[in-house]
C-alpha positions, -999 to 999 in steps of 0.1 A, spaced: 189 79 -762 185 44 -769 199 32 -739 177 58 -719 145 44 -738 155 9 -728 163 17 -691 129 39 -688 110 10 -704 122 -18 -679 119 5 -650 86 15 -659 74 -21 -667 90 -34 -632 70 -3 -617 36 -12 -632 38 -48 -620 47 -39 -586 20 -10 -584 -8 -29 -602 -21 -66 -597 -48 -73 -620 -58 -101 -598 -71 -79 -568 -104 -73 -585 -111 -108 -575 -99 -102 -536 -124 -117 -514 -139 -84 -497 -172 -96 -498 -186 -130 -489 -197 -148 -517 -200 -184 -504 -225 -211 -498 -221 -211 -461 -231 -174 -458 -261 -178 -478 -294 -169 -460 -319 -198 -458 -336 -209 -491 -317 -179 -509 -309 -186 -547 -275 -204 -553 -258 -189 -581 -233 -211 -598 -204 -207 -627 -198 -240 -643 -172 -247 -668 -170 -267 -698 -139 -278 -720 -153 -310 -739 -186 -326 -747 -178 -353 -723 -179 -325 -694 -218 -317 -705 -235 -347 -684 -212 -345 -652 -216 -309 -650 -258 -315 -654 -253 -343 -627 -236 -315 -604 -265 -292 -609 -288 -318 -600 -273 -322 -569 -278 -286 -562 -313 -299 -561 -334 -268 -575 -367 -264 -564 -392 -237 -555 -377 -229 -520 -343 -240 -533 -338 -218 -567 -307 -223 -587 -292 -195 -613 -265 -214 -633 -242 -199 -656 -225 -225 -680 -195 -213 -696 -182 -230 -726 -140 -226 -726 -126 -229 -762 -87 -226 -769 -80 -195 -790 -68 -207 -823 -63 -186 -854 -74 -153 -841 -58 -124 -829 -82 -114 -801 -105 -135 -778 -140 -135 -780 -168 -138 -751 -205 -145 -762 -234 -145 -742 -260 -168 -759 -291 -153 -750 -279 -120 -763 -268 -136 -796 -303 -150 -802 -315 -113 -800 -288 -100 -824 -296 -132 -848 -255 -135 -853 -245 -157 -882 -218 -180 -859 -234 -206 -841 -209 -215 -811 -214 -244 -784 -247 -257 -798 -246 -291 -779 -239 -272 -746 -268 -247 -753 -294 -276 -760 -282 -298 -731 -289 -271 -705 -321 -255 -724 -333 -288 -717 -322 -289 -682 -340 -253 -675 -367 -270 -693 -369 -301 -671 -365 -279 -639 -389 -251 -652 -397 -225 -622 -371 -237 -603 -337 -235 -621 -325 -207 -647 -295 -214 -669 -275 -189 -689 -249 -201 -715 -219 -185 -727 -186 -192 -749 -154 -179 -741 -127 -182 -767 -94 -173 -756 -57 -185 -748 -54 -209 -720 -32 -184 -699 -60 -161 -698 -88 -187 -695 -89 -181 -657 -96 -145 -660 -131 -152 -680 -138 -175 -654 -132 -151 -623 -146 -124 -640 -178 -141 -649 -184 -152 -611 -175 -118 -598 -200 -101 -623 -229 -126 -616 -223 -127 -578 -217 -164 -580 -214 -183 -548 -194 -212 -564 -176 -219 -595 -176 -258 -606 -141 -268 -627 -140 -301 -645 -112 -323 -633 -80 -327 -658 -81 -366 -659 -108 -387 -678 -118 -422 -671 -131 -449 -690 -159 -472 -681 -136 -498 -672 -118 -475 -647 -87 -468 -667 -76 -436 -673 -82 -424 -708 -65 -388 -710 -50 -361 -691 -48 -325 -698 -21 -304 -681 -35 -269 -692 -69 -278 -676 -51 -288 -645 -28 -255 -645 -61 -235 -653 -78 -251 -621 -51 -243 -602 -49 -205 -611 -88 -202 -605 -85 -218 -571 -58 -192 -560 -77 -163 -578 -113 -170 -575 -139 -143 -558 -160 -171 -546 -159 -208 -535 -146 -233 -557 -156 -268 -566 -137 -295 -587 -158 -321 -600 -142 -358 -605 -163 -376 -630 -156 -415 -631 -177 -420 -661 -203 -403 -686 -234 -419 -673 -257 -406 -650 -247 -407 -613 -276 -431 -606 -270 -465 -607 -286 -500 -596 -291 -509 -560 -309 -542 -553 -320 -532 -520 -336 -496 -529 -354 -479 -558 -327 -473 -585 -339 -436 -587 -328 -430 -555 -292 -409 -554 -271 -420 -526 -249 -388 -516 -220 -389 -491 -203 -363 -475 -170 -366 -454 -163 -343 -427 -133 -336 -408 -136 -301 -401 -126 -266 -411 -137 -238 -433 -135 -263 -465 -155 -290 -449 -183 -265 -437 -187 -253 -471 -193 -286 -487 -215 -296 -458 -235 -267 -466 -237 -275 -503 -247 -311 -493 -275 -299 -470 -292 -285 -500 -295 -320 -512 -319 -332 -484 -346 -310 -498 -348 -334 -526 -367 -366 -517 -350 -384 -545 -317 -382 -527 -304 -398 -496 -277 -382 -476 -250 -397 -454 -225 -375 -435 -197 -393 -421 -177 -372 -393 -142 -385 -386 -128 -378 -353 -96 -384 -338 -108 -387 -303 -116 -358 -274 -98 -328 -280 -94 -297 -267 -123 -273 -274 -119 -242 -294 -135 -219 -318 -130 -237 -351 -146 -270 -333 -174 -250 -322 -183 -239 -357 -180 -274 -370 -206 -286 -344 -230 -257 -347 -232 -265 -388 -234 -301 -380 -264 -299 -356 -292 -299 -386 -278 -334 -398 -273 -350 -361 -309 -344 -356 -308 -319 -331 -337 -298 -348 -356 -328 -355 -352 -362 -375 -350 -359 -413 -359 -389 -431 -334 -388 -460 -303 -380 -436 -281 -401 -414 -251 -390 -397 -223 -412 -386 -196 -403 -362 -164 -427 -367 -132 -425 -345 -101 -426 -361 -69 -435 -343 -46 -436 -368 -41 -425 -407 -42 -458 -420 -77 -462 -406 -88 -431 -425 -76 -450 -459 -94 -481 -449 -127 -464 -438 -126 -444 -475 -122 -476 -494 -146 -494 -473 -173 -469 -484 -162 -457 -518 -185 -480 -537 -218 -474 -515 -226 -440 -530 -232 -423 -561 -218 -389 -553 -193 -378 -528 -188 -343 -516 -158 -332 -496 -136 -303 -484 -102 -297 -500 -87 -286 -465 -55 -273 -481 -30 -267 -455 -47 -281 -426 -32 -306 -406 -50 -330 -386 -41 -362 -372 -67 -384 -394 -45 -373 -428 -12 -359 -417 7 -390 -428 -11 -394 -460 -3 -358 -471 31 -370 -486 13 -397 -508 -14 -372 -524 -8 -372 -561 -33 -344 -569 -28 -314 -544 -60 -296 -558 -80 -325 -544 -69 -326 -508 -63 -359 -493 -95 -374 -488 -106 -364 -526 -72 -376 -536 -83 -408 -520 -114 -411 -536 -102 -401 -572 -77 -430 -569 -86 -458 -597 -77 -484 -567 -103 -468 -548 -135 -464 -565 -143 -493 -592 -179 -478 -601 -175 -460 -631 -206 -438 -624 -192 -422 -590 -185 -388 -590 -164 -364 -566 -169 -327 -558 -141 -313 -538 -149 -279 -522 -129 -251 -514 -144 -222 -495 -139 -186 -507 -102 -173 -500 -110 -140 -479 -88 -112 -475 -72 -110 -439 -75 -75 -426 
């Protein structure tokens, strides 16, 4: 009888795991990304925070989304805390918590910071704050479920490496890196990994320009991730306090295909085909060998305050193919990894957002 119970229990466990996959509920059957948003549609973002040092960088990233009356932003900020000393996880919506007058106060710094952000962008941005207390191995479920429930177009995750003001690495957190990888695999929408080089604002002094102008750059090579990143970058141009430069890296004349046609269609608005936009510049750069890509990225790395790039995971291209073997952080892609290197960027206030397009289920 004991052997029979053991055998049946083992077979039952294997059968349930084979027939039921809990991550299937996050499968991308619906288009939840920035590329497919209608013009002037509300952008819904889930932003994650692990430590107090992430608050400023996440606020800067939400600023880049350019909340405006014709460009509204709905942000769901999730404070993630590792479960210690409890038997069951907790998920708190702080707007609901205010109504029930709970005796427990969680994430006070996060709530205050983003209440101020909402106040500063009154009428254009709405921010909801949440606290999730759970084991690290289950945190990706909290993130993905919130994004699924709130119909988010993108999840923004902090990078696992923290740099000091002098450019040296202060700390790394392998748990955060594992969490980011799981979200990249399972997310029901697009995902952005935010690499913040310092805790200061993304705006720094420029002798030739007003120091309140944010200098944003987008490096475009082509592909679905780059198109998604460009659509996010184009929201910036609605803010006169931002200058956007789009660097289009090409390897030379190639055969026309459907992917290149889609790339060209997304680039039309920044090329000026629909009329010149004052705060947007477009530069086409020919790359003949991968070493020129590395040199070019190093040359422009310290000329901008914020970079938006596509992850381009698994995409082979002449501009980056030989550089893939030197990539340290695969979750950032080749270009993101080059920018995140301490040898490339010396400015402590520069940030990078690496975007992965929603992983759709192929029929």
